[in-house]
C-alpha positions as CSV (number, residue, x, y, z in Angstrom):
1,M,-17.1,66.9,67.5
2,D,-14.8,64.7,69.5
3,L,-11.0,64.7,69.1
4,E,-10.9,61.3,67.4
5,K,-13.3,62.3,64.7
6,L,-11.5,65.6,64.3
7,M,-8.2,63.8,63.9
8,D,-9.7,61.4,61.4
9,T,-11.1,64.3,59.3
10,E,-7.7,65.9,59.3
11,Y,-6.0,62.7,58.2
12,Q,-8.5,62.3,55.4
13,K,-7.8,65.9,54.3
14,C,-4.0,65.5,54.4
15,T,-4.2,62.2,52.6
16,G,-6.4,63.7,49.9
17,L,-4.0,66.7,49.4
18,L,-1.0,64.4,49.2
19,A,-2.8,62.2,46.6
20,E,-3.5,65.3,44.5
21,L,-0.1,66.8,44.9
22,I,2.0,63.8,44.0
23,G,-0.5,61.7,42.1
24,L,-1.1,58.7,44.4
25,D,-3.2,55.8,43.3
26,A,-6.2,54.9,45.4
27,D,-4.5,51.9,47.1
28,T,-1.5,54.0,48.2
29,E,-3.7,56.8,49.3
30,E,-5.7,54.3,51.5
31,K,-2.4,52.8,52.8
32,I,-1.1,56.3,53.8
33,Y,-4.5,57.1,55.5
34,R,-4.2,54.0,57.6
35,Y,-0.6,54.8,58.5
36,F,-1.8,58.3,59.6
37,Q,-4.5,56.7,61.7
38,S,-2.1,54.3,63.4
39,M,1.0,56.4,63.8
40,G,0.1,60.0,63.2
41,I,1.5,62.3,60.5
42,T,4.7,63.2,62.3
43,N,5.7,59.6,62.9
44,F,4.7,58.7,59.4
45,F,7.2,61.1,58.0
46,L,9.9,60.1,60.5
47,H,9.6,56.5,59.6
48,L,8.8,56.9,55.9
49,E,11.5,54.6,54.7
50,L,10.2,51.7,56.8
51,L,6.6,51.7,55.5
52,G,7.0,49.6,52.3
53,L,5.6,52.1,49.9
54,S,6.6,52.0,46.2
55,Q,9.9,53.6,45.4
56,E,8.2,56.3,43.4
57,S,5.8,57.2,46.2
58,S,8.6,57.1,48.8
59,E,10.8,59.4,46.8
60,K,7.9,61.9,46.3
61,L,7.0,61.8,50.0
62,T,10.6,62.2,50.9
63,S,10.6,65.4,48.9
64,I,7.5,66.6,50.7
65,K,9.2,65.8,54.0
66,S,12.2,67.9,53.0
67,I,10.0,70.8,52.2
68,I,8.2,70.5,55.5
69,E,11.5,70.4,57.4
70,M,12.8,73.4,55.5
71,F,9.8,75.5,56.5
72,D,10.1,74.2,60.1
73,E,13.7,75.4,60.2
74,E,12.8,78.8,58.7
75,R,9.9,79.2,61.2
76,G,12.2,78.3,64.1
77,Q,14.7,81.1,63.0
78,A,12.0,83.8,63.0
């Protein structure tokens, strides 16, 4: 499997997990998947406020971002 297909598979998995976790509708899930493809997951979360998602989705994703950052900080201290 080439890198591009592998990345796409991972983007699909991540988008699906986010959709289940925070209850995204199909349109928002597809939009996030396209953002992942174009900018990557890290940049997606870095620029979350600029992406034009609904306020509810943005708030939920910001919470997910905070959790990710918290675990990154803990891992960095170990």
